[in-house]
C-alpha positions as CSV (number, residue, x, y, z in Angstrom):
1,X,70.1,14.1,15.3
2,X,70.0,10.5,15.3
3,X,72.5,8.6,14.0
4,X,71.8,5.3,11.9
5,X,74.7,2.8,11.8
6,X,75.0,0.9,8.4
7,X,75.1,-2.3,10.7
8,X,71.8,-1.8,12.0
9,X,70.3,-1.1,8.9
10,X,71.6,-4.6,7.4
11,X,70.6,-6.5,10.4
12,X,67.2,-5.1,10.8
13,X,66.4,-5.2,7.0
14,X,68.1,-8.6,6.5
15,X,66.1,-10.0,9.6
16,X,62.6,-8.8,8.1
17,X,63.9,-10.1,4.5
18,X,64.6,-13.6,6.2
19,X,61.3,-13.8,7.8
20,X,59.5,-12.5,4.3
21,X,61.3,-15.1,2.4
22,X,60.6,-18.0,5.3
23,X,56.9,-17.5,5.3
24,X,57.1,-17.4,1.5
25,X,58.4,-20.8,1.4
26,X,56.1,-22.2,4.1
27,X,52.8,-20.6,2.3
28,X,53.6,-22.0,-1.0
29,X,55.0,-25.6,0.3
30,X,58.5,-25.2,-1.3
31,X,61.4,-26.8,0.5
32,X,64.2,-24.4,0.5
33,X,67.1,-24.8,2.4
34,X,68.0,-22.1,4.9
35,X,71.1,-21.0,3.5
36,X,69.5,-19.8,0.3
37,X,67.0,-17.9,2.5
38,X,70.0,-16.2,4.5
39,X,71.7,-15.4,1.2
40,X,68.4,-13.6,-0.2
41,X,68.0,-11.7,3.4
42,X,71.8,-10.9,3.2
43,X,71.2,-9.3,-0.4
44,X,68.2,-7.3,0.9
45,X,70.0,-6.0,3.8
46,X,72.9,-5.1,1.5
47,X,70.6,-3.0,-0.7
48,X,69.0,-1.5,2.7
49,X,72.5,0.0,3.4
50,X,73.2,1.2,0.0
51,X,70.0,2.7,-0.6
52,X,70.2,4.4,2.8
53,X,73.7,6.1,2.5
54,X,74.0,6.2,-1.4
55,X,72.2,8.4,-3.9
56,X,68.5,9.0,-4.3
57,X,68.2,7.0,-7.5
58,X,68.7,4.2,-5.5
59,X,65.1,3.9,-3.9
60,X,63.2,4.7,-7.4
61,X,60.6,2.1,-7.6
62,X,62.2,0.5,-10.4
63,X,65.4,0.1,-8.7
64,X,63.3,-1.6,-5.7
65,X,61.6,-3.7,-7.9
66,X,64.8,-5.0,-9.3
67,X,66.4,-5.3,-5.8
68,X,63.4,-7.4,-4.9
69,X,63.5,-9.6,-7.7
70,X,67.3,-10.0,-6.9
71,X,66.6,-11.1,-3.4
72,X,63.9,-13.8,-4.7
73,X,66.5,-15.0,-7.4
74,X,69.0,-15.6,-4.8
75,X,66.7,-17.5,-2.4
76,X,64.5,-19.4,-5.1
77,X,66.2,-19.3,-8.2
78,X,66.4,-22.5,-10.3
79,X,63.1,-23.6,-9.2
80,X,60.3,-23.8,-11.9
81,X,57.7,-22.0,-9.4
82,X,60.2,-19.1,-9.1
83,X,57.4,-16.5,-10.5
84,X,54.9,-17.7,-8.2
85,X,57.2,-17.4,-5.1
86,X,58.4,-14.1,-6.3
87,X,55.0,-13.0,-6.3
88,X,54.2,-14.2,-3.0
89,X,57.2,-12.6,-1.3
90,X,56.0,-9.3,-3.0
91,X,52.6,-9.7,-1.6
92,X,54.2,-10.3,1.8
93,X,56.5,-7.4,1.7
94,X,53.9,-5.1,0.9
95,X,51.5,-6.4,3.8
96,X,54.6,-6.5,6.1
97,X,55.3,-2.9,5.1
98,X,51.8,-2.0,5.9
99,X,51.8,-3.8,9.2
100,X,55.4,-1.4,9.8
101,X,53.5,1.8,9.0
102,X,50.7,1.1,11.4
103,X,53.0,0.0,14.1
104,X,55.2,2.9,13.7
105,X,52.3,5.5,13.7
106,X,50.7,3.6,17.0
107,X,54.4,4.1,18.7
108,X,54.5,7.8,17.6
109,X,57.0,7.8,15.2
110,X,57.2,10.8,13.0
111,X,58.0,8.8,9.7
112,X,61.0,11.3,8.9
113,X,64.6,10.2,8.5
114,X,66.4,7.5,6.2
115,X,65.6,4.8,8.8
116,X,62.7,5.9,11.3
117,X,61.4,2.4,12.4
118,X,63.0,0.9,15.8
119,X,63.7,-2.6,16.3
120,X,61.0,-3.1,18.8
121,X,58.3,-1.7,16.6
122,X,59.5,-3.9,13.8
123,X,59.5,-6.8,15.7
124,X,56.0,-6.1,16.9
125,X,54.8,-5.5,13.3
126,X,56.3,-8.7,12.3
127,X,55.1,-11.0,15.1
128,X,51.4,-9.9,14.6
129,X,51.6,-10.2,10.7
130,X,53.2,-13.8,11.2
131,X,50.4,-14.7,13.2
132,X,47.9,-13.3,11.0
133,X,49.1,-15.2,8.0
134,X,49.8,-18.2,9.9
135,X,46.0,-18.4,10.7
136,X,44.8,-17.5,7.0
137,X,47.3,-20.2,5.7
138,X,46.6,-22.3,8.5
139,X,47.2,-25.7,6.6
140,X,49.8,-24.8,4.3
141,X,51.9,-23.4,7.1
142,X,51.6,-26.3,9.4
143,X,52.3,-28.5,6.3
144,X,55.5,-26.6,6.1
145,X,56.6,-26.4,9.7
146,X,56.3,-30.2,10.2
147,X,58.3,-30.9,6.8
148,X,62.1,-31.2,6.9
149,X,65.0,-32.5,4.6
150,X,66.6,-35.9,5.7
151,X,69.3,-38.2,4.2
152,X,68.1,-41.3,2.5
153,X,69.8,-44.6,2.0
154,X,69.0,-47.3,0.2
155,X,70.8,-50.5,-0.2
156,X,69.6,-53.1,-2.8
157,X,71.1,-56.4,-4.2
158,X,74.9,-54.9,-2.9
159,X,74.4,-51.6,-4.6
160,X,73.8,-48.1,-2.4
161,X,72.0,-45.1,-3.4
162,X,72.0,-41.9,-1.2
163,X,69.9,-38.9,-1.7
164,X,68.0,-36.5,0.4
165,X,64.2,-36.9,1.0
166,X,61.5,-34.4,1.9
167,X,59.8,-35.6,5.2
168,X,56.2,-34.6,3.9
169,X,53.2,-34.9,6.5
170,X,51.2,-34.6,3.6
171,X,52.1,-37.8,2.3
172,X,50.2,-40.6,3.4
173,X,51.2,-43.2,0.6
174,X,51.1,-46.8,2.4
175,X,51.2,-50.2,0.9
176,X,47.6,-51.3,0.8
177,X,48.5,-55.1,1.7
178,X,50.8,-54.3,4.7
179,X,50.1,-50.7,5.4
180,X,53.8,-50.0,5.3
181,X,55.1,-46.6,4.4
182,X,56.0,-45.9,0.6
183,X,58.9,-43.9,-0.3
184,X,58.5,-42.0,-3.5
185,X,62.0,-41.5,-5.4
186,X,62.9,-40.0,-8.5
187,X,63.8,-42.9,-11.1
188,X,67.2,-41.0,-11.9
189,X,68.1,-41.5,-7.9
190,X,67.5,-45.3,-8.5
191,X,69.2,-46.2,-11.5
192,X,72.4,-46.9,-9.6
193,X,70.6,-49.6,-7.7
194,X,70.2,-51.8,-10.8
195,X,72.2,-53.3,-13.7
196,X,72.9,-51.1,-16.7
197,X,70.2,-52.9,-18.7
198,X,67.3,-52.6,-16.1
199,X,67.6,-48.8,-15.0
200,X,66.2,-47.7,-18.2
201,X,63.2,-49.8,-17.7
202,X,62.2,-47.5,-14.7
203,X,61.2,-44.4,-16.6
204,X,58.7,-46.6,-18.8
205,X,54.7,-46.4,-17.6
206,X,54.5,-48.2,-14.6
207,X,52.1,-50.9,-16.3
208,X,54.7,-51.3,-19.0
209,X,57.6,-51.4,-16.5
210,X,55.9,-54.1,-14.3
211,X,55.7,-56.1,-17.3
212,X,59.3,-56.1,-18.6
213,X,60.4,-56.1,-14.8
214,X,58.2,-58.4,-13.0
215,X,60.4,-61.7,-13.9
216,X,63.6,-60.3,-12.8
217,X,65.8,-60.5,-9.5
218,X,63.6,-58.1,-7.9
219,X,60.0,-58.4,-7.0
220,X,58.0,-55.3,-8.4
221,X,54.5,-54.6,-7.8
222,X,52.1,-51.6,-8.6
223,X,51.1,-49.5,-6.0
224,X,47.9,-47.4,-6.2
225,X,47.9,-43.7,-5.1
226,X,45.6,-40.8,-5.2
227,X,47.0,-37.3,-5.5
228,X,45.5,-33.4,-4.7
229,X,42.3,-33.4,-6.5
230,X,41.4,-37.0,-6.5
231,X,43.3,-37.6,-9.5
232,X,45.6,-41.0,-8.8
233,X,46.9,-43.8,-10.8
234,X,49.8,-46.4,-10.2
235,X,53.3,-46.3,-9.1
236,X,56.1,-48.9,-10.1
237,X,57.4,-50.3,-6.4
238,X,59.9,-52.8,-4.9
239,X,61.3,-53.4,-1.3
240,X,64.9,-53.1,-1.2
241,X,67.1,-54.8,1.1
242,X,67.5,-52.0,3.6
243,X,66.2,-48.3,3.8
244,X,67.7,-45.9,6.3
245,X,66.0,-42.2,6.8
246,X,68.3,-39.6,8.9
247,X,70.6,-42.7,10.0
248,X,67.5,-44.8,11.2
249,X,66.8,-48.1,9.8
250,X,62.9,-48.3,8.6
251,X,60.9,-50.7,6.9
252,X,59.4,-49.4,3.8
253,X,58.7,-49.6,0.0
254,X,60.4,-47.9,-2.4
255,X,58.1,-46.4,-5.5
256,X,59.4,-45.0,-8.6
257,X,58.5,-41.5,-9.5
258,X,59.0,-39.0,-12.1
259,X,62.2,-36.9,-11.7
260,X,59.7,-34.2,-11.6
261,X,59.3,-34.7,-7.8
262,X,62.8,-33.5,-7.1
263,X,62.8,-30.1,-5.7
264,X,65.6,-27.8,-4.3
265,X,68.2,-30.0,-2.5
266,X,65.7,-33.5,-2.6
267,X,65.1,-36.4,-4.8
268,X,62.6,-38.4,-2.8
269,X,59.5,-37.7,-0.7
270,X,58.5,-39.8,2.5
271,X,55.8,-39.7,4.8
272,X,56.3,-38.7,8.5
């Protein structure tokens, strides 16, 4: 009789869950820190161990659904698109499960026992499945692969603000006059750069803010932008005294964006 060790169950299922969560984040375009994905994967691995050695009710479909939801909460909890990410993760799980079953059948596994799939079969199934999904969602996957989080530091008039920026290959916003890159920061991340009476004005509509701020110590201007689907508008922008991304000094304008641009662990978006 084949003896399955709990640590093998944990590692194999945890690795599978991590791949599913990672691909979910990349397909959806969500910037999720790796430690959050690792936490969700660890929870999934722990459930696999408990369900393999525990009572039969632990593999009931309702319990599996609850466990899968808990894994997604650990990885993506707190995000506005949690439901979307959870549904994508469940769809990928089902697709990967089918791939593993097919690979197992081709490898001659009998499908019996608490954990009949070998590491080699699992790895092969996931490699093929990753390639298929990467081809189907090529643009989204490429977008996420080429994106990363870096520390952004802005200095202005003796004040300094630090935040995390998402380096987004899809962000092609440039100053139409100089061609310089434009970093979009959430208004709340920029308030510390200005006097108390000026900071609240950053949250006004760009045109109104421009009128009220244009004559101040900082030369504000309006930058046109065009978003997904062709929708566009104007962003309030200014040139700070200094900008560094990942410790490297860059020349860029800072545009004031809505606080809604903040994601899990970042408060600004910059092009690459």
